[in-house]
N, C-alpha and C positions, 0 to 999 in steps of 0.2 A: 221319617217313619213314625206312624202313629203309636202312642203308648199302648202296651199290651194290657188288657184288662185282667187276664189270668196270669198274674205275676208268679213266676216260678221261683220258689224259695229254696234255699239250702235246707237239707234235712236237719232236724234238731239232733245234733250229735250226741248230746248227753242229757240226762235228767238235771233240771236246775236245782235239785235239792242241795247238793254240796256247794254249787256255784253261788247260791244266794245265802249261804250260811256264813255269818261273820265269825271270826276274822277270815277273809279270803286269803288263801296262802298257796304257796307252791305245793305243800304237802297235800292239801285238799284237791288241788288240780290233779296230782298224780293218782290219788285215790279214785277220783272220778274216772280217769282213763283206765285204771286197772279193773274197774267194775264194768266199763262199757266197751272196751276194745276187743274182747274176744281172744285175748292172748293166752288165756289159761295158765297164767303163772310163768309163761315163757316170754320170748321176744317175738313179736309179729312183724313181718315185712311182707307187704302186699297180702297174698292169701296163704302164706306159709308160716308155720311156727318153727322157731329155732331155739335151741338150748345153748346159750352162750356162756353158761356158768364156768366152764373150764377155760374160757377165753378172756374173762373179765380183767384179770390182772395183766394180761398180755396185750390188751387193746392199745394200739398206738396212740389213740387220742386221750388216753387216761382211763382208769377203771371207773371213775365216778359216773361218766356218761352212761355206762351199762348198768351200774348198780341202781341208779335213779330210775331207769326206764324199764326195769324188769317187770313183766306182767302187763306191758302196754304195746300198742301198735306204734312202731317207730319208723314206718314207711317213709313219711315226709322227711324225718331227720336223717335217715339213712341215705336217701336220694340227694338231699341238699348238701350233706357234709362229705360226700365222696365223689370227687370229680373224675378220678380214674376208675377203671373197671376192676381194680385189684380187690377191693372190698367185696364186690359181688361174687367174684370167683372164690374167695375164701369163705363167704357165707354158706356156700353149698355144703361144706363139710359139717355144718352144725344143724342141718335140716332134720326135723323130727317128723312132721306130718302136716297135712293141710289144715287150715283153720276151719272150724265148724260153722262159723257165722260170716256173713258179708262184712266188709269193712264199713265202719261208720262214716269215714271221710268221703266226701264226694269227689276228691281230686283224682286225676288220672296221670299216668306216666307212660303214654304210648311211645313206642320207638320212633314213630314218624311225627310225634307231637312237638309242640314248641319247646318244652323244657329239654327233652332228650336231644333234640337237634342242637339247641344252644349249648348243652353240656358237652357234646362232641366237639364243637368248635372252640369252646373254652379250654378243653383238654389240649387241643392243638396249640392254642395261644400260649398256654402255660408250660408247654413242653420245654424242658431244659432250664426253666426258671427255678431258682432255689425255693424251697418251701419255707413258709414262715415269714416273719417280718424282715424287712430290709433294715439297714443301719439307721436310716432316717426315722422310720416309725418307732423303732426301739428307743432311739435317742430322745425323741419327743416325749414318749411315755416316761422315761427315766427322769428327764428334766422337770416335767410337770409334777411328778411325785416328790422329787427332791425340793422343788420350789414351794409346794404346798406346806411341807414341814418347815422349811427355812423361813418363809415369811410368817408362818404362825409363831415361830420362836421370836422373830423380830417384832411382831405385834405385841407379844407378851413383854419383851424387853423394853419397848418404848411406851407401853400402855396406850397404843394407838389403835382405835377401832377402825380407822380408815385403812390402815395397813392390814388389820384383821379381815376387813371386807375384801381386800385384794387377795389375801391368802385364801379366803373362801371361794373367790372367783377361780383361782388356780386349782383349788381342790375340785371344783365342779368340772373344769376342763380335764383334770386328771381322771375323774370317774368316767367321763364320756370316752376318753382315749382308752382306758383300761377295758371298756366294753369290747373293743376290737380283739383284745387278747383272751377274754373269757370264752369267746366263741371257738377258740383254737384248742389244740391239744394242751394238756396241763403245762403251765409255765409260771415262773415266779411273778411276771407282770400282771397276771390276773388278780393277784393279791393286792395290787394298788387300789383296786375297786373298794376294798374294805377299809381304806383310810377314812372314808365316809362312814356313816352308820348303816350303810347297806351291805348286803352279803352277795358275793359273786355266786355262791351256791344257789341262793334263791333266784338270782337273775338267770342262771343257767336253765332253770325250770320255767319261771314265769316269763322270761324274755326269749331265750334261745329255743326252748321246746314248745312254748305256747304262742307268743306273739309272732315270732319269726316264721313259724310253720303255718299258722292259721290267722293271719292279720285281719283285723277289723271284723272278726266273727265272734260267735258265742264262745269259741275256744280260745280267744285272745285274752289272756289274763290282764294285759295292759288296759283292756277295755273294761272287763268286769270288776277289776280291783277297785275302781273309783265309783261304780254304780252303787246306789241310784242317784247320788247327787251330782256326779260328773258323767253325763251320758252322751256318748258319741254316736250310738246307733240310732237310726231314724225310727224310733218307736212312737206310733200314734198316741200311746197312753203316757208319753213322757210328760211329767208335771211341769208347770210353769217354773217351779223352783229349780228343777233339774236343768231346764233350758236356759235360765238366766243367772243362776248363782252356783256355778260348779265349785265344789270344795273337795280336796283330796283327803282320803282316809288312810290311816296307817294300820299296821298289824304288828303283832308280837309273835315271834317264833322262838323255838328252843335255841339256846346259846350253844355255840361251838367254839373250839379253840381259836379259829381264825377270826371270830367275831371280836377278839381282843385287839386286833390290828388298829382300830381307831385310837387306842390308847397311846400309840406312837406319838401323836401330836401333843397331848397334854404332858406326857412324860418328858418329851423333848423340851417343852416350856419349862418344866421344873428343873431339868438337868442343865440346860444351856442358857436360860434367860434369868435364872435366879428368882423366878416368880413364886409368890406364895401359892399354896394350894388353892386358896379362894380365887386369887387373881387368875391363875392358870385355868381353873374351871370355867370362870365366866368368859374369859377370852376364847376358850375352846368352844363354848356354846355359841359365841358370836360368830366364830369362823364357820362352825357347822351350819348355823342358820343362814348365813350368807351363801354358803355353798349350796344349800338346799334350794334357795331362791334362784340362783343362777342356773343350777342344774335343771330345775323344772321349766324355766323359761326356754331352755334349749330342748329338753326332752319332750315336752308336750307338743312341740311343733316339729316332731321328727319325721315330717313329710307324709303323714298318713291321713290327716283330717282336713277335709274340704268338701263342700256339698257336691262337687263333681267327681269325688273319689268314691269307689265302691265301699259300702259298709253293709254288713248283714242286715237284711230287711229290704234292701234294694233288689231289683231284678238282676240276677247273676248272668254272666256270660254262658251261652249254651255249651261252648267247649270248656270242659272242666279241667283242662290241663293246669297242673299246679303252677307252672311258671307264668302262665297268663294270669292266674289268680293273684300272684305276687305283684305283677306290674299294674293290675287294676286297682290295687290298694295303696299305691305309692306314687309320688311325683318327685322328679329330680329338681333340685334347686341349684342353678348354675353358680350362685354366689359362694356356696359352701363346697363346691367341687373345684374351686379355683386353685387350690394347693393342697398338698398332703396334710399340712397342719390344720387348715380349715376343715378338711374332710374328717380327720381324726377327732377333732374337738366339737364337731357339730353334726355327727351322724351323716356324713357325706357319702357320695357314691351309693345312695341308699337303695336304688333298685337292684343293682348288681350285688350289693351286700346281702340283700334278702335272698337272692337267687343262689349265691355262693357264700354263705356266712363264715365258713372256715377259712376262706382265702383272705390273707392279710390285706388291709386297705391299700398298702403300697403296691399291691399287684393288681388291684381291680381295674385301674385305667387300661391295662393291657387287654381287657375283655370287651371294651366298648365297641370296637369294630365288629366283633362276633355278635354282640347284642343288636347293633344297628342292622347288620345283614339279616339276622333272624327275624327281627321285627318287620323289615321290608318284605321278606319272603312270606310271612304269615299275615301281612297287611294289618299290623298292630301299630297304633299311634301311641308312642311313649312320650307323654307331654312333659314340658318343663315349666315350672311356675316360679315367680319371684318370691323372695322371702316375705315381702310385704303382703303379697296375695295369699301366701300360706298362713301367715299370722292372722289375717282377717278371716280366712276361710275356716280356721279351727273354731272360732266362736260362732260363725254362721252354721257350722256343722252341729255344734252343741244345740243350737236353737232349732235345727231342722227336725221335724217329726213326721214329714211326709216322704215316703220311699220314692226313689227314682224308679220309674216304670220302664225305662228304656235300658236294656242291658248294655254293659260296656262292649264296644266293638260294633254296635248297631246304631251308629249315628251317621248323618249325611256328611258328605265331603266338606261342606262349608263349616259345619260345627267342628269337625276334626281339625281343620286348619286353624280355626279360632283357638281351640284348646292347646294346640301345639305351639 
């Protein structure tokens, strides 16, 4: 099929004013959505406005999800986080009135569309399966958190920076594993995330509410957080610096009580290793720096960046089904799907995790038959790439400044076979 000259683009969902204001943060992301979503201070789901104020403290997933999203359109979050129809039936009791403006999001959730069809099959596959993590995923998370602290103490005891680097490696795996739990209803394992200097609360916004629902788009905070120096979108105005020398930028947010969780590591060094305050501090910094390096090696290649993967600026699929959009922005990596441990520590089962983020990783393999059947029914090619191809692809994507003109799903059979 010849490339289309009239490339159809996604609508510009929001004004870039706050998006381009440093420091980019979860707070500014929510302010943008409160301004642009037409929720009028309530919660918007599709074209209806709902007042969930009286339900916040009774929300089964935890009150914070609703407190954070008040005044925004939560359609994608609502659809993705509720596999059963129980939430939709309950939502009717809180209806206020229709929204006055159209939704900014281009995504659809038609009953006969890809996502709703897959959702019904996933519901059947999970029927009778206990909710939440199984013993294995919980044990992996607990052991990684304990190991991060224990080996940090051992590094301080022996003054060994190689042991400290290993503690940092365990801490990075702990953070990736804790990511599975911050997507779920409130639980104590989500706090493992904060053993690093990162905050699970910020990640619930910047990752769960932004990247997961709008991957590889202008609304993906994982994309905009590192711009303009780390640019994944195929922008023709991308500078040579942004194409060749990506550098991550940080941000400073207001401190909260759980932000003190990282102190568990240095306090453990002081209490159990007998290290001086100075030695404990420098070893803590070494463990944290090592952890950051290992984490970013894993996270930057979280299956989303390759020249053949859709990024905003490319021609989008004509069918704007949200589930199809998720699959267009991700590729499975068989190597990290080989075991539960590999999946938990390397963002595995990634396509299904995006489609059903609140489902524990231990349950996601149960959904692959439903995904395969639905992809075949809708003639969707869900490709798998090797780790090496994905690692090379992320740098090729950074260098790419020419949009793909052929939308996903509109490739000839030979190309589809090659990609698969």
